[in-house]
C-alpha positions in Angstrom: 8.8 -22.4 -19.7 11.2 -24.1 -21.1 14.6 -24.0 -23.5 12.3 -23.9 -26.2 8.7 -23.3 -27.0 6.6 -24.9 -29.9 4.4 -22.3 -32.3 2.5 -23.1 -35.6 3.4 -20.9 -38.9 0.2 -18.5 -39.3 1.1 -18.7 -42.8 2.0 -22.6 -43.5 0.8 -24.4 -40.4 4.0 -26.1 -39.6 5.3 -26.2 -36.2 8.3 -24.3 -35.1 10.5 -24.0 -32.3 11.2 -20.8 -30.7 14.6 -21.4 -28.6 15.2 -19.6 -25.7 19.2 -18.7 -24.9 20.9 -16.9 -22.3 22.0 -13.7 -23.2 25.8 -12.1 -23.2 26.8 -9.4 -21.3 29.8 -7.8 -20.2 30.6 -6.1 -17.0 34.3 -4.1 -16.6 35.5 -4.0 -13.2 37.6 -0.2 -13.8 40.3 0.8 -11.5 40.3 4.7 -11.5 42.1 6.9 -9.3 42.5 4.7 -6.7 39.1 2.9 -6.4 36.2 1.4 -8.7 33.9 2.7 -11.1 30.6 1.7 -10.5 27.6 3.4 -11.6 24.2 3.9 -9.6 21.5 3.0 -12.5 18.6 5.0 -13.9 17.0 1.7 -15.1 15.3 -1.3 -13.3 16.7 -3.2 -11.8 17.9 0.0 -9.8 21.3 0.0 -7.2 24.7 0.9 -8.1 26.5 -2.0 -10.6 29.9 -2.2 -12.6 29.4 -0.5 -15.8 28.1 -3.3 -18.0 25.4 -4.2 -20.7 24.7 -6.6 -23.3 27.0 -7.1 -26.4 24.9 -6.1 -29.9 24.9 -8.5 -32.7 28.4 -8.5 -34.1 30.3 -7.3 -32.0 33.0 -8.9 -29.2 32.7 -9.0 -26.1 35.9 -6.7 -25.8 34.6 -4.5 -27.7 30.7 -4.1 -26.0 33.3 -3.9 -23.1 35.2 -1.0 -24.3 31.4 0.9 -25.6 29.7 0.4 -22.5 32.3 2.1 -20.5 32.7 4.7 -22.9 28.6 5.1 -23.0 28.1 5.1 -19.1 31.4 6.3 -17.7 32.8 8.9 -20.0 36.5 6.6 -20.1 38.2 5.1 -22.0 39.6 1.4 -21.5 43.9 0.5 -21.0 44.8 -2.9 -20.1 41.8 -4.8 -20.7 42.1 -8.1 -19.2 38.9 -11.3 -19.3 38.4 -11.7 -15.5 36.1 -14.5 -15.1 32.7 -15.8 -16.7 29.1 -15.6 -15.1 26.2 -18.1 -15.5 24.2 -18.2 -12.6 20.6 -18.4 -13.9 19.0 -16.5 -11.8 22.0 -13.0 -11.4 19.9 -11.0 -13.2 16.2 -11.4 -12.3 14.9 -9.2 -15.9 15.8 -12.7 -17.9 19.0 -15.5 -18.0 22.0 -13.2 -18.7 25.6 -14.8 -19.1 28.6 -12.3 -17.9 32.2 -11.8 -19.5 33.5 -9.1 -16.8 36.8 -7.6 -17.7 39.7 -6.0 -15.2 40.8 -2.7 -17.4 41.9 0.8 -16.1 40.3 3.6 -17.1 41.7 6.6 -19.0 40.1 10.4 -19.6 37.4 12.4 -17.3 35.0 10.6 -15.7 31.1 11.6 -16.2 27.7 9.7 -16.2 26.2 9.2 -18.9 23.8 6.5 -21.0 21.4 4.9 -18.2 23.7 6.2 -15.5 22.6 8.4 -13.1 25.8 9.1 -11.0 29.0 7.5 -11.7 31.5 7.6 -8.5 34.8 5.9 -7.4 34.7 2.9 -4.8 37.2 1.1 -2.1 36.8 -2.3 -3.0 36.2 -2.1 1.3 33.8 0.3 1.0 30.7 -1.2 -1.4 27.8 -0.1 -1.1 24.9 -2.1 -2.0 25.1 -3.4 -5.2 22.4 -5.0 -8.1 22.4 -7.9 -10.0 25.7 -10.5 -9.1 28.1 -7.7 -8.6 28.8 -8.1 -5.1 29.9 -11.8 -5.9 32.1 -10.7 -8.5 34.1 -7.9 -6.4 34.4 -10.3 -4.0 36.4 -12.9 -6.6 38.1 -10.0 -7.6 39.1 -8.4 -4.4 40.4 -12.1 -3.0 42.1 -12.7 -6.7 44.0 -9.8 -5.9 45.1 -10.4 -2.7 46.4 -13.8 -4.0 48.5 -11.4 -6.5 46.2 -12.7 -9.4 
C-alpha cells in the first residue's frame, strides 16, 4: 500500500483519501551508574532496547522522553539533550516510525515498569543483541563520545 488509500464514504458516497504517515517515537540513551540503561521488551518485537516509545497526541518529544523513561525504568532524567533523528522506513518491523533520540543522565532508583520485563545497565563495549536499529544508534553515540561530541 502506498502513502494513501482511496476509499468511499459509506454515508455520502464521496471519495476520501486515507493518508499513512510515519509515526513519531522517542528513544533515550540514559547514562546511569557508569553505563547505558537498556530494557528487555515484554512485547514484540523481542530483545533489549533503549527506553522509549510512541509520542502521544498533544505531547512534545521532550515530554514523551521524560514520560517513557519514567514508565519503563523508574528513572527521572537530567540534562536531556537531543542526539539525532532516525527515520529508515525499516527501523521498526511493525510500521514506519521516526524516532527522536535523546541523551540524558538518569536519577533515582532504577526499576522495570510498563512494557519492560527487565531493566539493566550495560557498558557500550558489552551490549546485548538489540532490537530495532538501536545497535546503529548506540554505535553512532559511541563514535560521538569518542570524538568528544
